N, C-alpha and C positions, 0 to 999 in steps of 0.2 A: 856162091852164097853164102847167105848170114847162117851161122850154128845156132843152137841155140845158148850155147856156153860162151861164144865169142861176143865181145862190145856191141851196143847198139851203136855207138859212137865211139872216134879215137884220132887223139890230137899227136903228130909226132911231129916234136922241134917246132909249133906254132911260133909265128911271128908276125905281128901285124901292125902296120904303121900308117898312123892318121894324122893327117894336119902338119904340124911339124917334129912329130917325136912318135918313140915307138910306145903303144898302148903295153905290150908285153910281147915278151921274146923268150924262145925257149922253154914253150910250151908243152909235157908231156900229160898226157891225160887218160883215162877209159874210162866211158862211161856205161855203167852193166846192164844187160837187157833185162827186160821186167823188171824193172825196180825206179823209182824216184829219186834223181840225182839234184843236188840244192846246190846252185852257184849262189856263194854271199865273198862280200869285201865291200870297202869302201867304196862312195862314191868317184866314178870313174879309174874302178880299176880295171875296168872292161869284160863286166859280165855279161849286160848285152851284145858286147863285140863278140862275144862265143857264142852266143845264139845266133847271130846273122853270118858265124861263118860257118855255123853247122846249116841253117838252110840257104847257101849259096847266095844270101845277100851281098857278102864279102869273099872275097879271095886271098887266101894267107897271104905273105910277101917271102916268108919263111917256112918251109914244113909241107906237109901233108893232113888235109883233114877225112878219114872216113867214114860215111855214114850208112848203117844198114848194111855193112860188108863190103861197099862197094865206092870207089874216089866222086867226088860229086860231080856232075859233066857240064861240058862246056855250053851244051845245047840243049834245048829243050828242057831247059830247068823247071816250067810250068808243069811238068810231066814226073818230074821227079822231086818237087814240093808237096803234090798231091798223095805223097805217101806220108806228109807228115801234117798232123796236125796244129793251131799255132793260134793262143791266144794272149791277149796284152790285157795293158792295166785299162780298166774302164770295159763293158758288155763287145761295148763296139759293132752293134749290130746296124742294120740297114733300117733306117725309121720307117721308109716307103713299104718296106716290104712285112708279109706275114710273118707269123713266127715258123710257121711252115716252109716258106720260101727262104728265110734267111738260114734255116738249119740243111734246106735238101739245096741250096743252088750250085754247091760244088758238085753235087752228085747227079744232077742233069747234066751240067757241064761234060761232066765224063761219062754220060750216055747211059745212065742207068735207067732199067725197065720202071717204071711206075709201079710194080710190083714190091720189084727189089726198094726202092725209095721208102712205100710204106710201111715196109717190115722194120726198116730201119730205122726210122722217124718213132716207131710207136715203141721200140726198145730201148733206144734214147729217154725217151719222155718218160717211161716207169724206170728207166734207173735213176732218172734226176728226180722222182717223185716231181713230175710236172702233170697237172691235168691234160688230157688230150682234148678237151674244149679249149684248152689254149692256142691250137696251134691256125686258127684262124684269126687271132688278135694280131695286134700293132705294138711295137715295144715300149710305148709309151702308155701302154694299159696295163702292164708288170711292174711289180714290185722291183726294185733293186738286186735283191735277192735272186728272181726268177729270170732275170736279164741273164744275168751272171749262169745261170744253170743251162740257160738257152744257148749261149757263147760254147760251152761246156760241148753240149749236142754237135756245136756248129766242129767245133772242133774236129768231134771224133765221128761226124756224117761217113768219111769214106774208110771207115775202119784202120786208121793209120798206127803202125808199127812204133812210130814215134811222136810224142807233143811234146811242143816247145809253150814254155808259159814266162811271159817277160812281165812278171809282180802282178798275175791278172786279179787277185783281190786286193790289191792297197788302198783300193777307192771305194770303200765301200764300212759303214758301220762295224764295230767289233762283233754284236751279236750275229749279225748278218754275213760276216766272215768267219765266221765261228763254224758254222750253219754250213755254209759253200765248201769249207774245208774239210769235214765229216763226209761231205757228200764227195769231193773228189777222191778221197782214202777209201771209200765204198766202191765207187767206181773203179781204179786202180788195181783192188783185191779182185772185183770177178773180172775184168777185162784185162789185166795182166799187161798194159799196154808199156813201153818205157817211157821216162818224161822227163825232160830237163826242166826246172825250174828257177829263174832268177829268181830272187829277192833282198829286200835289206832287212828283213826280220827275220831273227835268228831263231825265233818261238814259231813262225811259220817254217821254219827248213826243221828244226826239230819234229814239227808233228805230221811233215809230209813224208821227210827223203828218209830214204834211207841210206845216201850215200851225201857226201861233202865233198866242194871242192873250193877251197878258200883262197881267194884273188889278194896278190897283196904287192907292192913295189913291183910292178912289172912282171910276177910270175906267179907260180901257183906257192901258197905258203905251205900246204898242207892240201891232202885228198885222203879219202878213205871212207869205212862203213861210220854211219853216223855215229855209232857209243863210240867207237875205237875214237875217231876225231874227239868226242867230248871228254874221253877220261885222258887222253894225255896232249891238250893243244899245243901244238907248235910254236905259238908267237903269241904276243901282248895286246894285240888287234883281240886274238882269238880267247885268247884267254879272260879278257875280261867282257867277253859277248857270253862266255858259259857263266862267268861267276853272276853276270845281271838275270839268264835264265834259271839257274840253282838257288839263288839268293832273291826272289823278288820284293 
């Protein structure tokens, strides 16, 4: 069983081979519990590959991955993945389903009672500042920002201990993105879930994350608490990102 002080995710000497090359090798990392960890790096550095290793979509070719204190199962992975919320670029909502149905679909599949579903749904709508009347609307009737809030509600419906986010806020305008980021920060502070955020946006990483993992050249260039990494960047890539952030 996972303890409060145990890492949420642990990579031990991980290597992943895709196509005709190694994406990375020798990856050792711990993702802290009840914090947001941002994975940053150049395009092709393996950010999304790490996420897919966490939820079992990929298997490591070398090493071991431990998630929520357990090895990823070989069978019944759909049950394992219900412990993990997932949000990707764009809201990704089902256009033919109401907002309520979008958010609660997995809970119904998981056998929740109607009372349990309604209590959790109303709680999430309240936490994300969505009007209760929106439950009967369809995605096309909502603004882009509202759709992204609904996507967060859906990812959090089953009360996951871990949330995976693959550049979820990158396809919206700057003002809306800032509002959604603020909502996410407030949600994480209140619900204290663990989260892994893949982003190419260093400003987003510094706003949302407590912990950074910097990928490059087939390995981890640097990892640690956000401020420690900012204070002492260990690579020219990260140094450039820090200078861009601190000298806009």
